[in-house]
N, CA, C and O of each residue as an XYZ file, in Angstrom:
800
protein
N     -24.301     -3.058    -11.727
C     -23.465     -2.204    -10.903
C     -23.849     -0.813    -11.153
O     -23.931     -0.063    -10.180
N     -24.089     -0.382    -12.296
C     -24.624      1.028    -12.592
C     -25.933      1.266    -11.967
O     -26.172      2.371    -11.479
N     -26.848      0.268    -11.941
C     -28.189      0.387    -11.283
C     -27.957      0.491     -9.772
O     -28.596      1.295     -9.094
N     -27.074     -0.297     -9.272
C     -26.779     -0.216     -7.755
C     -26.142      1.143     -7.286
O     -26.331      1.660     -6.185
N     -25.314      1.666     -8.355
C     -24.735      3.081     -7.937
C     -25.933      4.099     -7.937
O     -26.149      4.824     -6.965
N     -26.670      4.115     -9.031
C     -27.777      4.958     -9.157
C     -28.837      4.934     -7.856
O     -29.352      5.952     -7.392
N     -29.039      3.709     -7.409
C     -30.022      3.340     -6.275
C     -29.398      4.080     -4.997
O     -30.025      4.789     -4.209
N     -28.140      3.793     -4.958
C     -27.537      4.408     -3.581
C     -27.397      5.990     -3.745
O     -27.563      6.721     -2.769
N     -27.103      6.469     -4.940
C     -27.184      7.940     -5.048
C     -28.519      8.565     -4.912
O     -28.596      9.708     -4.460
N     -29.611      7.886     -5.277
C     -30.844      8.389     -5.050
C     -31.189      8.331     -3.540
O     -31.790      9.262     -3.005
N     -30.804      7.230     -2.865
C     -31.013      7.357     -1.479
C     -30.254      8.487     -0.750
O     -30.774      9.114      0.173
N     -28.984      8.726     -1.208
C     -28.188      9.729     -0.627
C     -28.910     11.063     -0.890
O     -29.066     11.886      0.012
N     -29.337     11.252     -2.123
C     -29.713     12.584     -2.396
C     -31.301     12.850     -1.831
O     -31.714     13.999     -1.674
N     -31.997     11.858     -1.592
C     -33.226     11.946     -0.987
C     -33.437     11.914      0.550
O     -34.511     12.140      1.108
N     -32.302     11.611      1.140
C     -32.341     11.432      2.719
C     -32.423     12.819      3.266
O     -31.795     13.748      2.758
N     -33.217     12.957      4.325
C     -33.291     14.281      5.102
C     -32.044     14.604      5.625
O     -31.686     15.782      5.652
N     -31.281     13.636      6.077
C     -30.059     13.842      6.656
C     -28.931     12.859      6.173
O     -29.312     11.823      5.629
N     -27.652     13.067      6.309
C     -26.659     12.093      5.733
C     -26.840     10.671      6.397
O     -26.752     10.493      7.612
N     -27.101      9.682      5.479
C     -27.467      8.252      5.787
C     -26.224      7.454      5.531
O     -25.979      6.975      4.424
N     -25.352      7.306      6.701
C     -24.124      6.564      6.463
C     -24.262      5.042      5.693
O     -23.488      4.716      4.792
N     -25.170      4.317      6.097
C     -25.233      2.932      5.340
C     -25.303      3.150      3.844
O     -24.786      2.284      3.138
N     -25.847      4.147      3.298
C     -25.981      4.338      1.913
C     -24.576      4.676      1.280
O     -24.078      4.155      0.282
N     -24.032      5.695      2.106
C     -22.627      5.976      1.677
C     -21.695      4.831      1.569
O     -20.987      4.645      0.579
N     -21.715      4.012      2.692
C     -20.852      2.679      2.834
C     -21.289      1.841      1.697
O     -20.377      1.348      1.032
N     -22.415      1.602      1.368
C     -22.881      0.783      0.423
C     -22.229      1.195     -0.957
O     -21.616      0.376     -1.643
N     -22.393      2.466     -1.306
C     -21.849      3.066     -2.541
C     -20.269      2.942     -2.506
O     -19.614      2.659     -3.509
N     -19.783      3.153     -1.404
C     -18.233      2.944     -1.358
C     -17.862      1.562     -1.623
O     -16.853      1.322     -2.287
N     -18.552      0.691     -1.185
C     -18.203     -0.886     -1.438
C     -18.412     -1.168     -2.905
O     -17.668     -1.960     -3.482
N     -19.386     -0.558     -3.523
C     -19.544     -0.893     -5.014
C     -18.361     -0.320     -5.890
O     -17.941     -0.873     -6.906
N     -17.888      0.843     -5.372
C     -16.631      1.383     -5.985
C     -15.428      0.536     -5.713
O     -14.548      0.362     -6.557
N     -15.411     -0.028     -4.419
C     -14.176     -0.807     -4.156
C     -14.213     -2.072     -5.063
O     -13.223     -2.437     -5.697
N     -15.462     -2.751     -5.093
C     -15.509     -4.019     -5.923
C     -15.309     -3.705     -7.350
O     -14.848     -4.616     -8.039
N     -15.581     -2.546     -7.932
C     -15.425     -2.166     -9.265
C     -13.978     -1.736     -9.536
O     -13.601     -1.511    -10.686
N     -13.132     -1.618     -8.427
C     -11.852     -1.127     -8.460
C     -11.952      0.345     -9.143
O     -11.120      0.715     -9.971
N     -12.967      1.095     -8.752
C     -13.142      2.522     -9.387
C     -12.549      3.360     -8.092
O     -13.317      3.810     -7.242
N     -11.207      3.520     -8.020
C     -10.778      4.102     -6.857
C     -10.837      5.626     -6.882
O     -10.830      6.277     -5.838
N     -10.902      6.246     -8.223
C     -11.133      7.643     -8.384
C     -12.517      8.034     -7.719
O     -12.598      9.015     -6.979
N     -13.548      7.266     -7.999
C     -14.897      7.646     -7.349
C     -14.836      7.294     -5.944
O     -15.411      8.038     -5.150
N     -14.227      6.277     -5.523
C     -14.040      5.958     -4.097
C     -13.398      7.093     -3.271
O     -13.734      7.429     -2.135
N     -12.362      7.659     -4.073
C     -11.631      8.823     -3.304
C     -12.573     10.055     -3.180
O     -12.719     10.646     -2.110
N     -13.159     10.386     -4.247
C     -14.156     11.453     -4.196
C     -15.307     11.343     -3.078
O     -15.655     12.256     -2.330
N     -15.787     10.134     -3.113
C     -16.866      9.811     -2.210
C     -16.338     10.004     -0.768
O     -16.937     10.682      0.067
N     -15.053      9.292     -0.514
C     -14.612      9.455      0.809
C     -14.388     10.904      1.388
O     -14.509     11.253      2.563
N     -14.025     11.686      0.272
C     -13.737     13.184      0.646
C     -15.127     13.743      1.096
O     -15.143     14.533      2.040
N     -16.216     13.409      0.522
C     -17.594     13.894      0.899
C     -17.985     13.259      2.221
O     -18.663     13.898      3.025
N     -17.581     12.029      2.471
C     -17.828     11.389      3.792
C     -17.185     12.059      4.914
O     -17.795     12.250      5.966
N     -16.005     12.414      4.740
C     -15.330     13.149      5.740
C     -15.957     14.405      6.042
O     -16.084     14.732      7.222
N     -16.390     15.195      5.055
C     -17.045     16.377      5.298
C     -18.364     16.198      6.155
O     -18.688     16.963      7.063
N     -19.110     15.046      5.732
C     -20.426     15.003      6.359
C     -20.363     14.170      7.672
O     -21.145     14.525      8.554
N     -19.553     13.124      7.927
C     -19.445     12.460      9.059
C     -18.197     12.673      9.861
O     -18.024     12.032     10.898
N     -17.401     13.461      9.468
C     -16.134     13.743     10.367
C     -14.997     12.879      9.891
O     -15.175     11.890      9.180
N     -13.800     13.301     10.318
C     -12.613     12.583      9.903
C     -12.397     11.281     10.660
O     -11.398     11.205     11.375
N     -13.194     10.294     10.580
C     -13.102      8.971     11.088
C     -11.869      8.267     10.660
O     -11.465      8.462      9.514
N     -11.245      7.490     11.433
C     -10.014      6.864     11.212
C      -9.895      6.006     10.014
O      -8.882      5.950      9.316
N     -11.108      5.267      9.791
C     -11.225      4.325      8.778
C     -11.321      5.086      7.396
O     -10.862      4.515      6.407
N     -11.832      6.218      7.278
C     -12.133      7.044      6.152
C     -10.743      7.652      5.906
O     -10.310      7.624      4.754
N     -10.049      8.166      6.829
C      -8.717      8.770      6.729
C      -7.703      7.806      6.231
O      -6.867      8.139      5.390
N      -7.767      6.631      6.734
C      -6.831      5.586      6.307
C      -6.946      5.227      4.896
O      -5.940      5.104      4.198
N      -8.156      5.048      4.434
C      -8.395      4.711      3.031
C      -8.046      5.788      2.092
O      -7.528      5.512      1.010
N      -8.324      7.125      2.477
C      -7.980      8.215      1.846
C      -6.435      8.406      1.674
O      -5.932      8.780      0.614
N      -5.700      8.104      2.856
C      -4.292      8.167      2.720
C      -3.589      7.216      1.658
O      -2.547      7.515      1.073
N      -4.286      6.041      1.486
C      -3.848      5.297      0.481
C      -4.175      5.702     -0.985
O      -3.333      5.613     -1.879
N      -5.421      6.145     -1.181
C      -5.807      6.581     -2.398
C      -5.052      7.924     -2.880
O      -4.735      8.092     -4.058
N      -4.834      8.721     -2.017
C      -4.085      9.903     -2.242
C      -2.568      9.631     -2.822
O      -2.031     10.251     -3.740
N      -2.094      8.706     -2.167
C      -0.720      8.257     -2.457
C      -0.718      7.540     -3.773
O       0.127      7.832     -4.619
N      -1.651      6.586     -3.997
C      -1.716      5.844     -5.396
C      -2.045      6.860     -6.579
O      -1.613      6.699     -7.720
N      -2.809      7.865     -6.209
C      -3.238      8.930     -7.250
C      -2.032     10.007     -7.417
O      -2.059     10.894     -8.270
N      -1.059      9.831     -6.571
C       0.152     10.802     -6.621
C      -0.272     12.160     -6.169
O       0.313     13.100     -6.707
N      -1.186     12.432     -5.278
C      -1.591     13.641     -4.674
C      -0.780     13.722     -3.416
O      -1.303     13.605     -2.307
N       0.538     13.930     -3.602
C       1.308     13.762     -2.389
C       1.253     14.730     -1.148
O       1.622     14.372     -0.030
N       0.737     16.057     -1.448
C       0.552     16.916     -0.243
C      -0.612     16.394      0.415
O      -0.604     16.342      1.645
N      -1.630     15.993     -0.245
C      -2.877     15.579      0.366
C      -2.637     14.233      1.190
O      -3.072     14.027      2.323
N      -1.853     13.334      0.408
C      -1.428     12.152      1.068
C      -0.762     12.283      2.333
O      -1.128     11.589      3.282
N       0.244     13.161      2.448
C       1.081     13.393      3.664
C       0.251     13.945      4.712
O       0.354     13.501      5.856
N      -0.690     15.017      4.385
C      -1.489     15.569      5.372
C      -2.510     14.513      5.867
O      -2.775     14.463      7.068
N      -3.097     13.659      4.973
C      -4.193     12.773      5.364
C      -3.515     11.537      6.211
O      -4.070     11.082      7.211
N      -2.384     11.087      5.763
C      -1.686     10.054      6.486
C      -1.331     10.458      7.914
O      -1.519      9.713      8.876
N      -0.800     11.698      7.998
C      -0.379     12.193      9.305
C      -1.517     12.401     10.255
O      -1.299     12.259     11.458
N      -2.812     12.752      9.793
C      -4.072     12.854     10.550
C      -4.618     11.453     10.874
O      -5.299     11.248     11.878
N      -4.302     10.520     10.011
C      -4.784      9.114     10.326
C      -3.898      8.567     11.402
O      -4.429      7.998     12.355
N      -2.501      8.695     11.333
C      -1.604      8.418     12.364
C      -1.988      9.021     13.784
O      -2.027      8.361     14.822
N      -2.244     10.267     13.679
C      -2.633     11.017     14.900
C      -3.825     10.284     15.646
O      -3.800     10.119     16.866
N      -4.833      9.870     14.872
C      -5.979      9.228     15.304
C      -5.674      7.776     15.771
O      -6.255      7.259     16.725
N      -4.751      7.181     15.052
C      -4.525      5.695     15.481
C      -3.150      5.252     14.977
O      -2.920      5.079     13.780
N      -2.256      5.080     15.937
C      -0.986      4.639     15.477
C      -0.865      3.024     15.324
O       0.231      2.492     15.146
N      -1.939      2.371     15.397
C      -1.931      0.918     15.412
C      -2.017      0.305     13.961
O      -1.997     -0.910     13.761
N      -2.116      1.272     12.950
C      -2.291      0.703     11.532
C      -0.947      0.959     10.738
O      -0.589      2.108     10.478
N      -0.284     -0.047     10.397
C       0.874      0.072      9.670
C       0.906      0.891      8.340
O       1.803      1.648      7.968
N      -0.158      0.608      7.756
C      -0.461      1.100      6.338
C      -0.424      2.749      6.420
O       0.189      3.295      5.502
N      -0.928      3.468      7.271
C      -0.855      4.843      7.481
C       0.674      5.302      7.347
O       1.108      6.125      6.541
N       1.421      4.563      8.348
C       2.968      5.028      8.443
C       3.608      4.773      7.155
O       4.340      5.644      6.683
N       3.400      3.607      6.498
C       4.016      3.220      5.294
C       3.703      4.039      4.075
O       4.614      4.319      3.296
N       2.473      4.441      3.859
C       1.975      5.351      2.885
C       2.551      6.685      3.055
O       2.881      7.315      2.050
N       2.713      7.199      4.272
C       3.296      8.535      4.565
C       4.735      8.414      4.142
O       5.237      9.280      3.427
N       5.383      7.420      4.538
C       6.805      7.214      4.041
C       7.003      7.146      2.568
O       7.894      7.788      2.011
N       6.118      6.319      1.893
C       6.241      6.279      0.519
C       5.917      7.638     -0.313
O       6.489      7.914     -1.367
N       4.995      8.392      0.254
C       4.797      9.634     -0.171
C       5.909     10.575     -0.160
O       6.121     11.313     -1.122
N       6.673     10.578      0.960
C       7.962     11.277      1.161
C       8.978     10.817      0.250
O       9.799     11.616     -0.200
N       8.994      9.554     -0.071
C      10.020      8.997     -1.024
C       9.902      9.599     -2.367
O      10.863      9.679     -3.133
N       8.610     10.060     -2.671
C       8.419     10.709     -4.039
C       8.766     12.193     -3.962
O       8.678     12.896     -4.968
N       9.171     12.695     -2.751
C       9.581     14.111     -2.752
C      10.949     14.161     -2.544
O      11.486     13.485     -1.667
N      11.666     15.041     -3.409
C      13.012     15.192     -3.621
C      13.696     15.479     -2.312
O      14.768     14.936     -2.047
N      13.071     16.373     -1.432
C      13.661     16.892     -0.289
C      13.221     16.170      0.969
O      13.538     16.652      2.057
N      12.483     14.998      0.902
C      11.993     14.388      2.073
C      12.386     12.890      2.257
O      11.792     12.131      3.023
N      13.478     12.531      1.456
C      14.038     11.248      1.365
C      14.413     10.596      2.798
O      14.033      9.483      3.163
N      15.199     11.454      3.525
C      15.626     11.145      4.942
C      14.441     10.960      5.787
O      14.454     10.083      6.651
N      13.430     11.705      5.612
C      12.348     11.365      6.564
C      11.638     10.082      6.200
O      11.201      9.362      7.098
N      11.509      9.776      4.986
C      10.955      8.497      4.530
C      11.814      7.495      5.205
O      11.252      6.763      6.019
N      12.996      7.354      5.015
C      13.897      6.326      5.458
C      13.625      6.213      6.959
O      13.405      5.090      7.412
N      13.620      7.354      7.830
C      13.411      7.303      9.137
C      12.078      6.566      9.624
O      12.066      5.764     10.558
N      10.977      6.931      8.890
C       9.640      6.458      9.109
C       9.628      4.893      8.833
O       9.096      4.102      9.612
N      10.299      4.494      7.585
C      10.201      3.162      7.248
C      10.914      2.131      8.288
O      10.416      1.064      8.649
N      12.139      2.637      8.692
C      12.834      1.918      9.681
C      12.046      1.744     11.049
O      11.986      0.664     11.638
N      11.469      2.869     11.480
C      10.562      2.877     12.616
C       9.512      1.975     12.392
O       9.272      1.145     13.269
N       8.775      2.001     11.254
C       7.545      1.198     10.986
C       8.011     -0.199     10.940
O       7.273     -1.036     11.460
N       9.050     -0.564     10.435
C       9.565     -2.034     10.420
C       9.782     -2.529     11.740
O       9.518     -3.708     11.977
N      10.271     -1.710     12.713
C      10.416     -2.098     14.147
C       9.098     -2.187     14.863
O       8.830     -3.066     15.682
N       8.278     -1.194     14.487
C       6.987     -1.175     15.273
C       5.815     -2.017     14.958
O       4.912     -2.353     15.725
N       5.997     -2.354     13.498
C       5.051     -3.372     12.966
C       5.686     -4.629     12.333
O       5.627     -4.926     11.140
N       6.351     -5.374     13.390
C       7.072     -6.535     12.985
C       6.338     -7.670     12.215
O       6.883     -8.458     11.441
N       5.013     -7.636     12.545
C       4.109     -8.700     11.767
C       3.476     -8.041     10.454
O       2.739     -8.727      9.746
N       3.710     -6.948     10.185
C       3.291     -6.330      8.827
C       4.073     -6.685      7.592
O       5.185     -6.187      7.419
N       3.571     -7.483      6.763
C       4.250     -7.793      5.456
C       4.644     -6.368      4.676
O       5.726     -6.096      4.155
N       3.555     -5.618      4.743
C       3.769     -4.311      4.025
C       4.847     -3.496      4.557
O       5.624     -2.943      3.779
N       4.963     -3.371      5.832
C       5.984     -2.528      6.428
C       7.270     -3.179      6.142
O       8.218     -2.465      5.817
N       7.420     -4.516      6.230
C       8.745     -5.114      6.016
C       9.115     -5.085      4.464
O      10.294     -4.929      4.148
N       8.180     -5.226      3.542
C       8.415     -5.010      2.176
C       8.872     -3.732      1.834
O       9.804     -3.557      1.050
N       8.201     -2.751      2.438
C       8.571     -1.254      2.093
C       9.979     -0.800      2.427
O      10.669     -0.057      1.729
N      10.339     -1.391      3.683
C      11.755     -1.102      4.090
C      12.741     -1.780      3.244
O      13.758     -1.178      2.902
N      12.500     -3.078      2.854
C      13.288     -3.805      1.980
C      13.446     -3.120      0.616
O      14.516     -3.031      0.016
N      12.299     -2.660      0.203
C      12.322     -2.021     -1.172
C      13.141     -0.716     -1.060
O      13.846     -0.367     -2.006
N      13.065      0.005      0.059
C      13.959      1.233      0.125
C      15.425      0.930     -0.039
O      16.141      1.608     -0.775
N      15.863     -0.101      0.659
C      17.195     -0.656      0.663
C      17.582     -1.076     -0.709
O      18.660     -0.754     -1.208
N      16.651     -1.829     -1.336
C      16.864     -2.355     -2.627
C      17.022     -1.152     -3.700
O      17.864     -1.299     -4.585
N      16.460     -0.294     -3.670
C      16.423      1.008     -4.581
C      17.940      1.790     -4.279
O      18.521      2.518     -5.084
N      18.354      1.472     -3.058
C      19.635      2.042     -2.758
C      20.792      1.170     -3.026
O      21.944      1.461     -2.704
N      20.424      0.040     -3.655
C      21.507     -0.994     -3.839
C      22.242     -1.608     -2.676
O      23.365     -2.101     -2.776
N      21.542     -1.546     -1.574
C      21.999     -2.092     -0.319
C      21.246     -3.415     -0.267
O      20.234     -3.509      0.427
N      21.724     -4.476     -1.005
C      20.959     -5.778     -1.176
C      21.007     -6.582      0.120
O      20.064     -7.315      0.420
N      22.083     -6.460      0.890
C      22.061     -7.290      2.131
C      20.940     -6.926      3.114
O      20.198     -7.754      3.642
N      20.898     -5.637      3.296
C      19.872     -5.042      4.180
C      18.515     -5.336      3.569
O      17.651     -5.843      4.284
N      18.273     -5.059      2.324
C      17.026     -5.380      1.631
C      16.694     -6.852      1.827
O      15.531     -7.104      2.144
N      17.490     -7.785      1.693
C      17.385     -9.164      1.664
C      16.713     -9.583      2.990
O      15.762    -10.362      3.046
N      17.342     -8.947      4.130
C      16.769     -9.236      5.477
C      15.266     -8.906      5.563
O      14.464     -9.772      5.915
N      14.906     -7.722      5.260
C      13.625     -7.417      5.312
C      12.551     -8.075      4.441
O      11.410     -8.237      4.874
N      12.910     -8.442      3.247
C      12.272     -9.362      2.139
C      12.126    -10.663      2.721
O      11.052    -11.249      2.585
N      13.154    -11.233      3.407
C      13.015    -12.559      4.058
C      12.118    -12.523      5.042
O      11.337    -13.470      5.138
N      12.052    -11.493      5.914
C      10.953    -11.388      7.050
C       9.560    -11.203      6.420
O       8.562    -11.713      6.929
N       9.521    -10.493      5.346
C       8.231    -10.179      4.763
C       7.557    -11.410      4.133
O       6.332    -11.510      4.074
N       8.389    -12.324      3.672
C       7.887    -13.640      3.065
C       7.650    -14.580      4.120
O       6.866    -15.511      3.934
N       8.296    -14.417      5.299
C       7.944    -15.308      6.437
C       6.558    -15.055      7.033
O       5.811    -15.920      7.490
N       6.314    -13.670      6.958
C       4.922    -13.202      7.400
C       3.866    -13.586      6.426
O       2.806    -14.066      6.827
N       4.119    -13.387      5.111
C       3.214    -13.799      4.148
C       3.848    -14.319      2.925
O       4.331    -13.592      2.058
N       3.828    -15.667      2.887
C       4.438    -16.438      1.767
C       3.764    -16.329      0.411
O       4.244    -16.813     -0.614
N       2.587    -15.643      0.474
C       1.825    -15.594     -0.957
C       1.895    -14.145     -1.399
O       1.146    -13.720     -2.279
N       2.785    -13.395     -0.795
C       2.969    -11.915     -1.321
C       3.918    -12.005     -2.519
O       5.044    -12.475     -2.360
N       3.538    -11.609     -3.609
C       4.279    -11.605     -4.927
C       5.341    -10.547     -4.899
O       6.450    -10.737     -5.398
N       4.989     -9.419     -4.305
C       5.865     -8.307     -4.221
C       7.066     -8.648     -3.306
O       8.200     -8.376     -3.701
N       6.877     -9.207     -2.153
C       7.933     -9.608     -1.263
C       8.808    -10.826     -1.827
O      10.007    -10.940     -1.573
N       8.116    -11.683     -2.581
C       8.819    -12.822     -3.201
C       9.769    -12.299     -4.216
O      10.922    -12.716     -4.317
N       9.181    -11.247     -5.066
C      10.047    -10.755     -6.039
C      11.392    -10.006     -5.442
O      12.548    -10.152     -5.840
N      10.947     -9.222     -4.449
C      12.186     -8.558     -3.635
C      13.199     -9.533     -3.177
O      14.408     -9.352     -3.326
N      12.686    -10.549     -2.627
C      13.609    -11.552     -1.965
C      14.347    -12.343     -3.212
O      15.511    -12.716     -3.067
N      13.697    -12.567     -4.334
C      14.373    -13.217     -5.452
C      15.453    -12.238     -6.010
O      16.586    -12.636     -6.283
N      15.064    -10.955     -6.167
C      16.003     -9.926     -6.583
C      17.244     -9.791     -5.749
O      18.352     -9.818     -6.285
N      17.098     -9.650     -4.489
C      18.243     -9.495     -3.605
C      19.114    -10.822     -3.408
O      20.335    -10.764     -3.259
N      18.408    -12.001     -3.417
C      19.059    -13.249     -3.377
C      19.875    -13.426     -4.593
O      20.943    -14.034     -4.509
N      19.447    -12.928     -5.758
C      20.358    -12.960     -7.064
C      21.568    -12.199     -6.844
O      22.686    -12.688     -7.009
N      21.342    -10.904     -6.440
C      22.437     -9.986     -6.219
C      23.518    -10.457     -5.254
O      24.703    -10.152     -5.388
N      23.013    -11.258     -4.222
C      23.855    -11.898     -3.203
C      24.387    -13.231     -3.584
O      25.053    -13.895     -2.790
N      24.086    -13.661     -4.868
C      24.467    -14.850     -5.407
C      23.901    -16.122     -4.812
O      24.445    -17.214     -4.981
N      22.838    -15.957     -4.141
C      22.095    -17.067     -3.584
C      21.002    -17.461     -4.715
O      19.811    -17.160     -4.636
N      21.576    -18.158     -5.744
C      20.843    -18.376     -6.908
C      19.769    -19.466     -6.768
O      18.737    -19.287     -7.415
N      19.859    -20.446     -6.096
C      18.794    -21.333     -5.837
C      17.579    -20.766     -5.098
O      16.437    -21.046     -5.461
N      17.844    -19.941     -4.026
C      16.840    -19.265     -3.460
C      16.170    -18.183     -4.330
O      14.968    -17.933     -4.241
N      16.919    -17.622     -5.085
C      16.372    -16.680     -6.073
C      15.505    -17.284     -7.067
O      14.427    -16.738     -7.305
N      15.863    -18.406     -7.712
C      15.003    -19.153     -8.631
C      13.789    -19.579     -7.977
O      12.718    -19.426     -8.564
N      13.841    -20.150     -6.705
C      12.500    -20.664     -6.063
C      11.539    -19.552     -5.766
O      10.322    -19.675     -5.903
N      12.227    -18.298     -5.291
C      11.378    -17.163     -4.972
C      10.761    -16.519     -6.276
O       9.663    -15.970     -6.180
N      11.385    -16.559     -7.433
C      10.944    -16.019     -8.550
C       9.752    -17.033     -9.057
O       8.659    -16.656     -9.479
N      10.146    -18.274     -8.942
C       8.941    -19.178     -9.416
C       7.664    -19.005     -8.597
O       6.550    -18.872     -9.104
N       7.938    -19.019     -7.205
C       6.712    -18.854     -6.374
C       5.927    -17.378     -6.792
O       4.703    -17.299     -6.896
N       6.746    -16.374     -6.982
C       6.107    -15.110     -7.252
C       5.354    -15.163     -8.512
O       4.254    -14.617     -8.597
N       5.965    -15.879     -9.631
C       5.231    -15.919    -10.919
C       3.913    -16.579    -10.697
O       2.892    -16.108    -11.199
N       3.900    -17.765     -9.885
C       2.565    -18.465     -9.614
C       1.652    -17.685     -8.866
O       0.482    -18.066     -8.839
N       1.980    -16.652     -8.248
C       1.031    -15.559     -7.666
C       0.645    -14.503     -8.493
O      -0.465    -13.976     -8.420
N       1.626    -14.135     -9.375
C       1.514    -12.864    -10.104
C       2.243    -12.936    -11.404
O       3.474    -12.936    -11.371
N       1.619    -12.998    -12.540
C       2.354    -13.304    -13.836
C       3.179    -12.096    -14.281
O       4.032    -12.191    -15.163
N       2.921    -11.053    -13.695
C       3.651     -9.789    -14.022
C       5.062     -9.865    -13.678
O       5.900     -9.146    -14.221
N       5.368    -10.823    -12.682
C       6.838    -11.079    -12.250
C       7.610    -11.938    -13.394
O       8.835    -12.061    -13.386
N       6.892    -12.432    -14.232
C       7.542    -13.231    -15.261
C       8.626    -12.714    -16.109
O       9.627    -13.406    -16.291
N       8.502    -11.527    -16.653
C       9.532    -10.785    -17.462
C      10.831    -10.622    -16.675
O      11.921    -10.865    -17.192
N      10.693    -10.210    -15.428
C      11.866    -10.114    -14.614
C      12.579    -11.354    -14.367
O      13.808    -11.367    -14.430
N      11.823    -12.536    -14.053
C      12.239    -13.846    -13.888
C      12.988    -14.194    -15.154
O      14.077    -14.752    -15.021
N      12.528    -13.929    -16.383
C      13.210    -14.357    -17.616
C      14.570    -13.523    -17.726
O      15.599    -14.036    -18.166
N      14.505    -12.380    -17.351
C      15.717    -11.572    -17.507
C      16.827    -12.067    -16.659
O      17.994    -12.157    -17.041
N      16.386    -12.382    -15.477
C      17.418    -12.843    -14.503
C      17.932    -14.129    -14.981
O      19.148    -14.321    -14.991
N      17.055    -15.086    -15.405
C      17.430    -16.452    -15.859
C      18.441    -16.213    -17.034
O      19.400    -16.978    -17.132
N      18.295    -15.318    -17.820
C      19.165    -14.959    -19.006
C      20.517    -14.453    -18.506
O      21.532    -14.705    -19.156
N      20.566    -13.756    -17.384
C      21.838    -13.337    -16.879
C      22.583    -14.404    -16.296
O      23.698    -14.190    -15.820
C-alpha cells in the first residue's frame, strides 16, 4: 500500500499537467485503507485542479461531516446539492451537520423530513429521519421511519437497531428482540445495547 501511494504520488508530481487517473488511483488506495483524512486532503486538491465535480463534492461533503468540520460540510453539501439534487446523501449530511449546530436544529428537521419524502428508496434518508425523532423521544414517528428503512435494506444494522429501540419503547417486545438479534448478526457493536434492553 505504501509503495502504491508512493508510485501514484510520483506520477502526480512528475506529470506535466494534472493527470486525473493518478489522482483517482491514489484516492482509491486511501478509501481501501480507510484513510479518510488523506482522502479528504486529496479531494480538496482535486477540486482545485479539476474543478468542483459533483462526485468530488459529494465525497467531501461526507468527509467534512464525519470530521466535524461543520462550516465546510454545510458549504460543500450545499454546493453538491446545487449541482445535483438526485443524491440523498448530500441532503442528509447537510441536515446532520445542521443538527450539530445549536441554532440550526429546525433547518435540520425541515431538510430531513423533505429528504425522507424525496428519497423514499434511500435507507440513509429514512434512517436519519427516524434517528431525529428517536433523539426527540418521539418513538412512534421514529418507528415508522425505521420500519421503512429496514424494508429498503434489511441488512442495515443502524436501521435494525433503530427499529429495535423504538419497538421496545412502544412495547413491541417480540419485534424488538428479533430486530436486535438481526442487528447483532450484522454488527457486533449492537450487542451491549441488546443486553441492556434484555435486562430491562
